[in-house]
MARGU-335474 format. One line per 3 residues: number of its first residue (from 1); their letters; for each residue x, y negated, z negated of N, C-alpha, C, O. Coordinates in steps of 0.02 Angstrom, whole numbers, plus 50000, padded with zeros to 5 digits. Each point is the difference from the previous one (the first is absolute). Example, Ala and Ser with C-alpha at 12.3 -4.5 7.8 and 13.67 -1.06 7.14 Angstrom:
BEGIN
1> as> 50660:50284:49610:49955:49941:50000:50045:49940:50000:50052:50001:49967 | 49930:49946:50069:50042:49941:49997:49961:49945:49963:50025:49945:49992
//
This chain:
BEGIN
1> myp> 53033:46517:48209:50038:50052:49956:50047:50008:49987:50025:49973:50048 | 50034:50052:49911:50081:49977:49992:50028:50075:50013:50036:50022:49955 | 49958:49996:50068:50046:50090:50017:50070:49988:49974:50027:50034:49956
4> iff> 49993:49928:50067:50063:49962:49950:50026:49936:49972:50005:49941:50020 | 50013:50101:49916:50022:49914:49965:50035:49980:50017:49988:49945:50025 | 50098:50083:49977:50036:49956:50029:50069:50038:50011:50006:50037:49951
7> rlp> 50023:49967:50072:50071:50016:50041:50056:50001:49984:50025:49945:49989 | 50010:50107:50005:50074:49991:49935:50043:49967:50043:49986:49987:50058 | 50068:50000:49914:50051:49941:50047:50034:50048:50033:50015:50056:49979
10> swl> 49998:49917:50082:50035:50024:50060:50069:50025:49957:50017:50059:50008 | 50011:49911:49961:50085:50019:49969:49979:50050:49951:50043:49994:49956 | 49911:50059:50022:49998:50042:49966:50033:50066:50032:50002:50013:50060
13> pfm> 50020:50019:49894:50062:50067:50054:49929:50049:50001:49956:50003:49957 | 50048:50030:50105:49923:50046:50018:49954:49985:49987:49967:50005:50052 | 49986:49968:49890:49953:49977:50021:49957:49910:50019:49947:49969:49999
16> gge> 50136:50027:50021:49993:49927:50043:49928:49980:50030:49989:50040:50046 | 49954:49913:49947:49967:49973:50051:49930:50049:49995:49950:49987:50034 | 50053:50073:49916:49949:50048:50019:49956:49965:49944:50019:49968:49951
19> pit> 49917:50047:50071:49922:49929:49956:49990:50062:49944:50033:50051:49996 | 49929:49935:49976:49982:50012:49946:49924:49965:49991:49990:49940:49991 | 49949:50124:50016:49969:50012:50021:49961:49991:49948:50025:50005:49944
22> sfg> 49902:49978:50064:49959:49996:49937:49973:50044:49973:49979:49996:49942 | 50016:50050:50091:49961:50085:49998:50077:50027:49970:49992:50050:49965 | 50067:49933:50040:50072:50032:49941:49962:49974:49957:49959:50033:49968
25> vfm> 50053:49888:50023:50004:49981:49932:49938:49993:49940:49998:49982:49941 | 49937:50049:50127:49954:50025:49926:49988:50071:49985:49958:50020:49960 | 50097:50029:50086:50008:50064:50012:50043:50008:49914:49982:50039:49957
28> fls> 50085:49903:50035:50042:49998:49971:49934:49976:49916:49989:50035:49950 | 49991:49917:50061:49944:49978:49948:49953:50048:49965:49978:50004:49942 | 50014:50037:50121:49941:50058:49952:50053:50059:49948:50009:50017:49941
31> flv> 50011:49993:50116:50053:50044:49931:49996:49978:49928:49971:50023:49951 | 50091:49894:50068:49998:49950:49937:49945:50021:49943:49998:50042:49955 | 49956:49903:50070:49961:50002:49933:49960:50097:49997:50006:50015:49940
34> ggm> 49978:50014:50077:49975:50097:50007:50075:49994:49935:49988:49978:49943 | 50078:50043:50075:50058:50001:49959:49989:49985:49941:50001:50036:49950 | 49982:49871:50056:50021:49979:49934:49915:50012:49936:49995:49997:49939
37> llr> 49965:50015:50102:49940:50027:49969:49996:50057:49991:49959:50017:49958 | 50068:50019:50065:50019:50055:49974:50029:50024:49954:49991:50055:49973 | 50061:49889:50010:50051:50015:49939:49996:49985:49919:50026:50019:49947
40> sem> 49910:49922:50085:49969:49977:49937:49960:50059:49975:50006:50015:49940 | 49950:50023:50102:49952:50057:49984:50069:50050:49983:50000:50007:49939 | 50036:50016:50080:50054:50041:49983:50020:49978:49939:50018:50054:49976
43> ert> 49995:49897:49972:50010:49962:49976:49943:50020:49917:50006:50032:49948 | 49957:49936:50079:49925:50003:49960:49988:50059:49975:49988:50005:49940 | 50012:50071:50116:50007:50069:49990:50048:50028:49961:49994:50060:49986
46> ghd> 50047:49911:49994:50064:50019:49939:50050:50043:50078:50022:50055:49983 | 49992:49926:50082:50038:50030:50039:50063:49973:50018:49995:49939:49999 | 50073:50083:50021:50048:49952:49992:49968:49938:50084:49981:50029:50051
49> pdr> 50020:49907:49947:49958:49976:50045:50032:50011:50065:49977:50013:50056 | 50099:49976:49916:50067:50008:50061:49973:50041:50059:50024:49994:50057 | 49917:50055:49927:50008:50075:50049:49937:49948:50040:49998:50020:50058
52> awd> 49968:49940:49935:49950:49985:50031:50070:49957:50083:49987:49995:50060 | 50043:49996:49923:50041:49959:50067:50032:50104:50040:50005:49996:50061 | 50006:50051:49921:50010:50060:50027:49938:50000:50051:50005:50000:50061
55> lvf> 49946:49999:49908:49925:50049:50009:49993:49954:50068:49983:50027:50052 | 50033:49890:49944:49995:49950:50036:50028:50004:50055:49967:49989:50051 | 50113:50029:49951:50010:50035:50037:50000:50050:50067:50005:49988:50060
58> mav> 49987:50079:49901:49967:50035:50025:49931:50000:50042:49993:50030:50053 | 49949:49926:49908:49934:49958:50055:50031:49971:50072:49967:50007:50052 | 50105:49959:49947:50039:49950:50050:50022:50089:50057:49979:50010:50057
61> lgg> 50057:50028:49908:50032:50022:50036:49961:50072:50049:50023:50031:50048 | 49901:49977:49910:49961:50030:50010:49933:49985:50045:49960:50043:50017 | 50038:49896:49996:49973:49976:50013:49986:49962:50080:49954:49998:50042
64> vig> 50114:49977:49951:50053:49989:50062:49986:50066:50065:49977:50000:50057 | 50049:50043:49902:50026:50082:50024:49909:50028:50018:50003:50026:50056 | 49955:49976:49929:49946:50006:50017:49941:49972:50028:49955:50029:50031
67> akv> 50051:49909:49953:49962:49937:50075:50033:50019:50062:49965:50005:50051 | 50117:50010:49952:50008:49990:50047:49963:50062:50032:49954:49992:50041 | 50079:50101:49929:50016:50055:50018:49880:50002:50015:49967:50044:50028
70> yyv> 50019:49921:49955:49923:49991:50025:49995:49968:50056:50001:50028:50055 | 49994:49919:49938:50016:49971:50064:50025:50032:50066:49963:49996:50049 | 50096:50036:49958:50019:50028:50046:49975:50045:50031:50004:50010:50061
73> lln> 49961:50029:49888:49957:50081:49998:49933:49932:50059:49993:49992:50061 | 49993:49993:49913:49948:49974:50036:49989:49963:50056:49947:49987:50029 | 50128:49995:49987:50032:49970:50066:50046:50017:50014:50056:49973:50002
76> yea> 49916:50107:50019:50056:50040:50007:50014:50000:50105:50047:50029:50027 | 49909:49941:50002:49999:49984:50076:50077:49938:49997:50031:49986:50051 | 49982:49994:49899:50028:49922:49982:50093:50060:49992:50045:50007:50041
79> lla> 49949:50016:49907:50041:50035:49957:50030:50074:50071:50057:50022:49992 | 49912:49998:50049:50054:50026:50049:50027:49946:50048:50057:49995:50022 | 49892:49970:49988:50014:49935:50073:50081:49963:49969:50052:49996:50034
82> npl> 49939:49986:49909:50085:49965:49949:50007:50005:49935:50004:49964:49951 | 49996:50102:50066:50043:50038:49910:50018:49937:49939:49985:49989:49941 | 50048:49985:50103:50052:49946:49937:49935:49933:49974:49986:49989:49942
85> sai> 49986:49977:50117:49984:49953:50009:49926:50021:49935:49993:49969:49947 | 49967:50082:50072:49964:49996:49954:50002:50035:49932:49948:50006:49968 | 50119:50021:50008:50003:50026:49969:50049:49918:49920:50000:49995:49938
88> fsr> 50030:49963:50121:50022:49956:49959:49974:49943:50014:50041:49964:49972 | 49910:49992:50056:49974:49954:50007:49970:49998:49940:49991:50043:49956 | 49991:49888:50049:49979:49953:49937:49939:50011:49983:49981:49986:49943
91> ggm> 49976:50042:50103:49906:50011:49993:50001:50089:49956:50041:50038:49974 | 49904:49960:50037:49990:50090:49971:49968:49988:49932:49969:50052:49985 | 50026:49893:49958:49999:50028:49961:49928:50006:49971:49963:49954:49984
94> vwy> 50020:50137:50010:49949:49998:50001:49986:50025:49952:50038:50044:49980 | 49896:49937:49975:49981:49996:49925:50003:50067:49989:50032:50016:49951 | 49934:50044:50094:50002:50025:49930:50041:50054:50026:50010:50043:49957
97> ggf> 50012:49969:50088:50082:50023:50011:50070:49954:49935:50047:50026:49970 | 49942:49944:50031:50018:49954:49944:49991:50030:49927:50037:50009:49952 | 49891:50002:50061:49972:49988:49901:50034:50095:49995:50043:50015:49960
100> aga> 49925:50036:50089:50031:50075:49993:50076:50008:49986:50012:50048:49964 | 50063:49905:50063:50056:50012:49996:50005:49976:49935:50033:50038:49965 | 49945:49907:50003:50020:49962:49944:49964:50043:49932:50011:49991:49940
103> lll> 49946:50052:50092:49969:50019:49942:50049:50077:49979:50016:50032:49950 | 49992:49972:50122:50035:50073:49984:50082:49991:49961:50025:50042:49962 | 50002:49904:50056:50048:49984:49979:49983:49959:49903:50045:50012:49960
106> ivf> 49923:49966:50025:49979:49963:49951:49998:50082:49942:50022:50014:49944 | 49943:50017:50102:49979:50073:49958:50057:50038:49985:50000:50028:49945 | 50062:49980:50100:50054:50031:49999:50043:49966:49934:50017:50023:49946
109> eik> 49993:49906:50087:50028:49934:49920:49964:50040:49953:50037:50048:49987 | 49898:49958:49975:49982:50001:49948:50005:50059:49961:49995:50008:49939 | 50022:50047:50124:50002:50073:49971:50068:50011:49980:50017:50041:49957
112> rrg> 50032:49913:50083:50078:50002:50002:50042:49984:49909:50049:50021:49969 | 49881:49918:50014:50028:49954:49957:49958:50041:49940:49992:49959:49955 | 49982:50101:50027:49934:50012:49954:49935:49957:49963:49972:50004:49946
115> lpl> 50019:49947:50128:49938:49976:49972:49949:50017:50001:49979:50015:50056 | 49977:49992:49892:49912:50017:50000:49983:49977:50066:49995:49939:50003 | 49994:50098:50064:49963:50000:50046:49933:49943:49999:49998:49944:50026
118> gqv> 49956:50087:49940:49909:49984:50008:50028:49915:49959:49998:49959:50046 | 50021:50012:49902:50010:49958:49959:50028:49952:50056:49966:49953:50022 | 50102:50060:50001:50039:49958:50053:49952:49961:50055:49991:49941:50013
121> adl> 49979:50135:50017:49975:49959:50056:49937:49986:49984:49961:49986:50046 | 50023:50016:49907:49944:49960:49966:50046:49900:50001:50010:49967:50051 | 49998:50023:49914:50075:49928:49992:50017:49982:50061:50015:49941:49997
124> csp> 49992:50090:50081:50009:49985:50049:49940:49981:50041:50013:49972:50054 | 49917:50038:49927:49949:49995:50024:50002:49953:50025:50014:49989:50059 | 49964:49957:49881:50012:49926:50016:50029:49983:50028:49970:49976:50048
127> tla> 50092:50019:49957:50052:49965:50048:49999:50013:50074:50012:49959:50045 | 49964:50122:49963:49979:50020:50046:49983:49951:50064:50025:49982:50053 | 49886:50002:49885:49970:49944:50022:50014:49944:50044:49974:49988:50055
130> igy> 50073:49979:49912:50001:49935:49981:50072:49984:50069:50010:49964:50050 | 50026:50093:49907:50055:50008:50080:49955:49998:50068:50004:49954:50041 | 49970:50081:49963:49950:49980:50066:49980:49931:50035:50006:49975:50056
133> avg> 49963:50005:49870:49968:49944:50033:50075:49937:50021:50009:49956:50043 | 50029:50071:49904:50052:49934:50026:50028:50032:50088:50014:49974:50054 | 49985:50078:49926:50040:50016:50082:49965:49977:50040:50027:49961:50039
136> rmg> 49907:50053:49969:49941:49986:50027:50026:49909:50054:50011:49990:50060 | 49989:49968:49883:50016:49924:50032:50058:50018:50031:50024:49947:50022 | 50013:50102:49992:50036:49996:50047:49993:50015:50083:50026:49980:50052
139> cfl> 49930:50061:49932:49942:50004:50053:50000:49944:50051:50027:49976:50050 | 49915:50017:49896:49977:49908:50018:50031:49971:50040:49982:50002:50059 | 50086:49954:49915:50041:49987:50006:50042:50004:50066:50025:49950:50025
142> vgd> 49982:50114:50002:50030:50036:50045:49936:50007:50040:50000:50050:50036 | 49971:49931:49965:49952:50027:50074:49972:50064:49998:49980:50022:50054 | 50012:50021:49883:49987:50063:50014:49943:50045:49973:49972:49995:49945
145> dyg> 50019:50040:50092:49935:50047:49959:49957:49951:49985:49992:49985:49940 | 49976:49982:50107:49947:49983:50004:49940:50014:50028:50004:50059:50019 | 49939:49917:49995:49951:50041:49995:49935:49983:50094:50006:49974:50056
148> rpt> 49965:50047:49921:49953:50008:50089:49991:49889:50011:49988:49959:49956 | 50020:50030:50103:49968:49943:50027:49949:49970:49955:49979:50046:49964 | 49992:49898:50020:49933:49965:49973:50014:49926:50020:50047:49962:50008
151> gsw> 49884:50039:49994:49988:49909:50002:49962:49983:49922:49974:49945:49991 | 50025:50092:49970:49990:49955:49945:50052:49973:49951:50059:50016:49998 | 49914:49948:49971:50045:49966:49968:50049:50005:49971:50044:49958:49995
154> vgi> 49952:50122:49972:50074:50038:49966:50028:50008:50056:50028:50055:49999 | 49983:49908:50068:50064:50047:50044:50055:49939:49999:49986:49940:49993 | 50075:50085:50014:50056:49968:50004:50032:50051:50059:50007:50061:50001
157> kfp> 50012:49876:50056:50050:50038:50053:50082:49993:49971:50027:49963:49959 | 50004:50107:50094:50067:49996:49974:50053:50005:50076:50032:50050:50017 | 49964:49874:50026:50025:49965:50056:50066:50066:49976:50003:50048:50039
160> ngt> 50037:49953:49913:50064:50006:49995:50005:50098:49954:50049:50030:49978 | 49896:49983:50025:50017:50069:49971:49990:50052:50052:49985:50001:50060 | 50036:50055:49880:50050:50076:50008:49955:50045:50016:49997:50048:49962
163> ppt> 49947:49949:50105:49992:49964:50061:49975:49953:49985:49969:49997:49947 | 50038:49950:50095:49946:49903:49982:49948:50046:50034:50005:50048:50039 | 49934:49916:49926:49927:50018:50006:49976:49971:50072:49942:49980:50007
166> rvd> 50111:50019:50050:49938:49987:50070:49972:50070:50032:50013:50060:49994 | 49952:49908:50035:49947:50043:50050:50057:50058:50030:49999:50054:49972 | 50038:49939:50069:50021:50047:50044:50028:50051:49940:49965:50049:49989
169> ffe> 50113:49940:49963:50012:50030:49947:49925:50048:49954:50026:50052:49980 | 49938:49948:50010:49920:50009:49980:49969:50047:50050:49955:50033:49975 | 50056:49980:50086:50007:50032:50060:50042:50059:50040:49992:50048:50038
172> syf> 50059:49915:49923:50062:50022:50041:49996:50070:49949:49984:50058:50009 | 50052:49886:49915:50035:50049:49946:49939:50036:49946:50011:50041:49955 | 49941:49938:50059:49960:50046:49941:49924:50041:50027:49957:50031:49970
175> gvq> 50057:49945:50120:49925:50037:50066:49954:49947:49956:49966:50042:49970 | 50011:49896:50008:49950:49981:49952:49984:49937:50057:50037:49953:50012 | 49896:50062:50020:49978:49941:50032:49961:49941:49966:49941:50010:49986
178> vdp> 50085:49934:50001:49992:49930:49988:49921:49992:50019:49974:50040:50039 | 49999:49921:49940:49929:49985:50011:49989:49917:50053:49996:49942:49980 | 50003:50074:50063:50015:49932:50059:49984:49931:49964:50036:49950:49997
181> alv> 49878:50064:49967:49983:49926:49967:50076:49972:49951:50024:49943:50004 | 49990:50085:49975:50075:50000:49945:50044:49977:50043:50005:49939:50004 | 50029:50094:50032:50029:49943:50051:49999:49949:50020:50036:49953:49983
184> erf> 49896:50047:50080:49979:49933:49977:49979:49943:49952:49966:49953:50023 | 50048:50048:49927:49976:49982:49947:50088:49987:49977:50016:49941:50010 | 50030:50093:49968:50065:50000:49968:50068:49999:50054:50057:49982:49983
187> gqv> 49920:50043:50091:50069:50016:50050:50014:50062:49984:49960:50040:49976 | 50110:49972:50040:50037:50054:50012:50032:50006:49925:50040:50047:50007 | 49964:49934:49933:50004:50012:49951:49964:49975:49945:50005:49947:49969
190> vpv> 49937:50125:50022:49937:50020:49936:50037:49985:49944:50060:49986:49997 | 49890:50017:49946:50002:49999:49955:49982:50065:49987:49973:50035:50043 | 50047:49992:49879:49963:50058:49992:50015:50007:49927:50019:49958:49960
193> hpt> 49965:50107:50033:49960:50017:49917:50075:49994:49951:50034:50050:50013 | 50003:49901:49933:50040:50003:49975:49982:50058:49940:49974:50000:49945 | 50056:50050:50100:49988:50074:49942:50038:50006:49967:49993:50045:49959
196> qly> 50085:49902:50038:50057:49999:49970:49950:49989:49917:49998:50046:49959 | 49972:49896:50032:49971:49970:49968:49971:50024:49956:50020:50005:49942 | 49918:50019:50084:49947:50059:49988:50044:50053:49930:49993:49993:49940
199> eia> 50042:50046:50088:50051:50047:49979:50021:49967:49945:50005:50038:49952 | 50016:49870:50030:50034:49988:49954:49952:49988:49940:50015:49998:49940 | 49920:49993:50091:49962:49979:49958:49963:50071:49967:49983:50004:49941
202> mas> 50010:50045:50102:49973:50050:49940:50065:50050:49951:49999:50035:49949 | 50044:49945:50093:50057:50047:49976:50013:49981:49915:50006:50037:49951 | 49994:49880:50056:50024:49949:49952:49932:50025:49930:50003:50006:49939
205> lif> 49935:50003:50119:49933:49995:49940:50044:50074:49979:50029:49985:49948 | 49985:50083:50068:49998:50075:49987:50065:49980:49951:50003:50029:49946 | 50048:49923:50070:50054:50011:49907:49954:49960:49951:49993:50019:49942
208> lvl> 49977:49926:50082:49967:49990:49922:49948:50074:49974:49995:50009:49939 | 49973:50036:50103:49964:50057:49971:50051:50014:49960:50008:49989:49940 | 50035:50041:50108:50044:50056:49982:50061:49959:49932:50038:50034:49965
211> wkl> 49958:49906:50034:50026:49956:49930:49958:50020:49954:50021:50038:49955 | 49913:49941:50048:49957:50004:49937:50011:50070:49964:50020:50010:49943 | 49954:50051:50122:49999:50072:49962:50078:50022:49984:50009:50052:49969
214> rvh> 50058:49899:50056:50048:50048:49974:50011:50064:49936:50019:50058:49994 | 49949:49874:49956:49993:50053:49939:49948:50031:49993:49943:49980:49988 | 50071:50057:50018:49928:50063:49983:49994:50085:49999:50021:50034:50047
217> eha> 49947:49996:49891:49983:50052:49976:50011:50061:50056:50000:50057:49976 | 50008:49939:50076:49964:50064:50054:50093:50029:49974:50040:49976:49960 | 49963:50091:50090:50054:50031:50022:50037:49958:50031:49976:49960:50041
220> pgw> 50112:50042:49940:50031:49959:50047:49996:50003:50055:49960:50046:50011 | 50059:49931:50041:49979:50022:50080:49942:49958:50031:49993:49992:50061 | 49964:49978:49887:49941:49997:50009:49990:49974:50037:49966:50012:50050
223> lfw> 50085:49908:49921:49972:49925:50027:50044:50015:50100:49988:49975:50054 | 50056:50070:49926:50018:49998:50108:49944:50024:50013:49960:49956:50015 | 50016:50098:49986:49957:50015:50028:49919:49963:50026:49968:50018:50049
226> vcl> 50012:49917:49896:49988:49964:50034:50027:49936:50019:49957:49956:49998 | 50092:50027:50017:50025:49969:50032:50009:50021:50071:49999:49957:50043 | 50008:50091:49970:50015:50048:50069:49934:49990:50038:49991:49986:50060
229> tll> 49946:50028:49869:49949:50028:50062:49959:49885:50002:49956:49974:50034 | 50074:50006:49930:49983:49919:50026:50028:49972:50056:49972:49963:50041 | 50113:50066:49957:50012:49977:50057:49989:50017:50072:49993:49958:50045
232> sve> 50005:50095:49960:49949:50061:50050:49944:49956:50011:49989:49980:50057 | 49967:50000:49885:49930:49971:50043:50027:49927:50021:49972:49977:50050 | 50068:49989:49926:50021:49961:50018:50012:49986:50078:49972:49955:50031
235> rfl> 50071:50089:49994:50023:50032:50049:49967:50008:50057:50003:49982:50058 | 49944:50072:49887:49932:50015:50066:49971:49933:50031:49983:50000:50059 | 50010:49939:49897:49961:49948:49999:50034:49962:50056:49961:49982:50045
238> vef> 50077:50009:49960:50039:49956:50049:49996:50029:50060:49982:49978:50054 | 50035:50067:49930:50012:50029:50094:49942:49991:50020:50000:49975:50056 | 49963:50031:49929:49907:49966:50053:50054:49939:50037:50024:50019:50053
241> vrv> 49993:49922:49926:50003:49944:50036:50072:50013:50019:50024:49952:50032 | 50019:50100:49957:50064:49989:50039:50016:49983:50060:49944:50001:50025 | 50088:49985:50014:50006:50047:50071:50063:50041:50014:50060:49989:50002
244> kdd> 49894:50071:50009:50054:50031:50011:49976:50072:50074:49944:50016:50018 | 50088:49997:49995:49989:50065:50044:50028:50084:49981:50028:50045:50032 | 49956:49948:49923:49994:50080:49944:49949:50016:49989:49994:50029:49946
247> rlf> 49922:49959:50112:49943:50021:49956:49970:50065:50016:49953:50004:50040 | 50080:50059:49924:50004:50058:50020:49951:50026:49979:50004:50060:50009 | 49935:49921:49958:49940:50040:49972:49967:49926:50014:50006:49943:49977
250> gpl> 49965:50082:50060:49940:49963:50019:50007:49923:50016:50021:49985:50056 | 49963:49967:49902:49999:49929:49957:50089:50014:49954:50047:49960:49998 | 49948:50094:49976:50056:50000:49936:50082:50012:50035:50031:50044:50030
253> tla> 49974:49914:49955:50104:49990:49994:50019:50075:49963:49966:50027:49957 | 50091:49996:50070:50039:50039:49949:50043:49982:49924:50024:50035:49956 | 49972:49909:50054:50009:49991:49936:49935:49960:49944:50004:49974:49944
256> qgi> 49930:50040:50110:49939:50019:49949:50009:50070:49967:50006:50027:49945 | 49990:49986:50127:50033:50105:49985:50025:50016:49919:49977:50030:49952 | 50071:49938:50058:50051:50014:49952:49969:49993:49923:50004:50032:49948
259> aia> 49955:49897:50081:49978:49944:49917:49947:50048:49947:50000:50018:49941 | 49953:49992:50125:49961:50066:49969:50018:50061:49971:49972:50020:49950 | 50080:50018:50082:50041:50048:49963:50026:49970:49953:50017:50046:49962
262> lvi> 49997:49903:50014:50029:49993:49937:49943:49976:49954:49997:50017:49941 | 49963:49948:50084:49940:49964:49933:49973:50069:49996:49967:50000:49948 | 50029:50060:50080:49974:50076:49972:50035:50021:49943:49990:50015:49941
265> fgl> 50064:49979:50106:50075:50030:49936:50010:49990:49937:50007:50034:49949 | 49992:49881:50072:49989:49948:49944:49963:49991:49929:50019:49987:49943 | 49904:50029:50095:49931:50004:49936:50024:50081:49985:50022:50007:49942
268> wwv> 49978:50034:50085:50022:50081:49966:50055:49994:49925:49992:50012:49940 | 50043:49973:50085:50056:49984:49945:49982:49950:49960:50032:50003:49948 | 49925:49945:50054:49981:49932:49957:49957:50052:49965:50017:50006:49941
271> rra> 49949:50021:50071:49936:50045:49952:50033:50067:49974:49959:50039:49977 | 50102:49980:50023:50034:50082:49975:50045:49921:49945:50039:50032:49964 | 49966:49934:50028:50054:49971:49957:49941:49939:49964:50017:49961:49955
274> wsp> 49930:50041:50068:49972:49973:49959:49961:50031:49938:49941:50018:49999 | 50119:49985:49933:49997:50043:49950:50073:49972:49950:50056:50011:50022 | 49930:49946:49892:50034:49985:49987:50048:50037:49953:50045:49972:49968
277> tgd> 49941:50095:50029:50056:50063:50003:50012:50021:50050:50056:50026:49994 | 49923:49982:50067:50019:50020:50062:50057:50020:49991:50049:49965:49987 | 49951:50091:50019:50063:50066:50027:49972:50003:50063:49981:50058:50010
280> sgg> 50008:49906:50035:49953:50003:50080:50103:49979:50028:50050:49971:49980 | 49917:50077:50088:50075:49997:50073:50009:49941:50006:50054:49987:50026 | 49902:49953:49955:49986:49931:50025:50078:49963:49974:50018:49948:50027
283> ata> 50015:50079:49931:50049:49951:49965:50069:50030:50036:50053:49979:49976 | 49950:50056:50066:50061:50065:50037:49985:50015:50071:50033:50041:50033 | 49923:49930:49989:49997:50014:50067:50021:49962:50042:49997:50014:50059
//
């Protein structure tokens, strides 16, 4: 994999020698692609297209802050042991925290600009899905957020991942015992499910569905709730093969518990907004 694309020249002030990571590049591309798509949709529906970049900025700010807050709350022991390292480390970009933080600031910006919340939420929905797909490619290249060890044909090794897919890391970092047959077959670096690629495929499919449905006759906000439901289903499914140490509900992870709640919540609003005349709360919730 390619965790670092290149390093900046050493003669540059302040940033000399700093790495340009694949994760950072694809995070940037995810917001760029989403912003360009949202801009075209804002223009198509008669809104000021430049407002799209205001929303993207809020998504970046809220996403980073929300992801980090969620991460340090989940890893409070690391926060107590070394607060500065936990808060300012490169890691800790957790999806649900980032989504919540971005959502809060985007809603704030929509309200501040006097834009119709439900309609703009619908316009943002396809961009959310495609942006997620692009961002996950960064996770794949840096070797992060991968799945459980597997001997199947889909397995990929991340010898320089974060962390590497080594047997000792699975046992010490994740608390996962690796099948001795896999160790005998592959050695100390074992292949894993490339869950990043699974998510890229599913998020891309969700994008195509949302793009097809983006012109609809239901109440404003309906497409956003469809988007939330589909992305939550995607996350619920992929968690079964992700390597995680937070399986809090029997075989289910914390992320799956949140996904179940969001699917129920999303379906309820999808049903409420299922009306072309819809004066339902789905437009403004």
